C-alpha positions in Angstrom: -99.0 -179.3 42.2 -102.3 -177.4 43.7 -105.4 -178.3 41.9 -106.2 -174.2 41.6 -104.9 -171.4 41.8 -104.2 -169.9 45.4 -105.0 -166.8 47.1 -102.8 -163.5 46.7 -102.7 -161.6 49.5 -103.8 -157.8 48.7 -102.9 -156.9 52.2 -102.3 -158.3 56.1 -104.1 -157.3 58.9 -103.5 -158.4 62.8 -105.5 -158.6 65.5 -106.0 -160.1 69.4 -108.2 -161.8 71.7 -108.8 -162.8 74.9 -108.0 -162.1 78.4 -105.4 -161.7 81.3 -105.3 -165.5 81.3 -105.5 -166.5 77.4 -104.3 -164.8 74.5 -104.9 -165.8 70.8 -103.6 -164.1 67.8 -105.6 -163.3 64.7 -103.7 -163.4 61.5 -105.9 -161.5 58.6 -105.0 -162.4 54.8 -107.0 -160.3 52.5 -107.3 -160.8 48.6 -109.7 -160.3 46.4 -111.8 -163.2 47.1 -112.3 -161.9 50.6 -110.8 -162.1 54.2 -109.5 -165.5 55.2 -108.5 -165.0 59.5 -106.5 -167.4 61.2 -106.2 -167.7 65.1 -103.2 -168.0 66.6 -101.4 -169.5 69.8 -97.2 -169.6 70.5 -97.3 -172.6 68.7 -98.5 -171.9 65.2 -96.8 -168.7 65.3 -93.6 -170.7 65.4 -94.8 -173.1 62.5 -95.6 -170.3 60.6 -91.7 -169.1 61.0 -90.4 -172.1 60.4 -92.5 -172.4 57.1 -92.1 -169.0 55.7 -88.3 -169.3 56.3 -88.4 -172.4 54.0 -90.3 -170.8 51.4 -87.6 -168.0 51.7 -84.9 -170.0 51.1 -86.2 -171.3 48.6 -87.5 -168.7 46.6 -83.8 -167.0 46.9 -82.1 -169.8 45.9 -84.8 -170.0 42.5 -86.2 -173.3 43.3 -90.1 -174.3 43.2 -90.0 -177.3 43.9 -89.5 -180.4 46.6 -89.9 -178.1 49.4 -89.2 -180.7 52.2 
């Protein structure tokens, strides 16, 4: 289990950085404690997509442990 409660997003924003050769997406989680910005390339987007899919599966089944 985590050693402290996780931050709960109150909003989400996105942005794009770069030029024609290099593009980076920015995912912004807005929380009561402040904003958390994450730079993402296509590989990171796929990893997050897979993680969110796994979380969704466990949430819809009502399972809260053994996320592997």
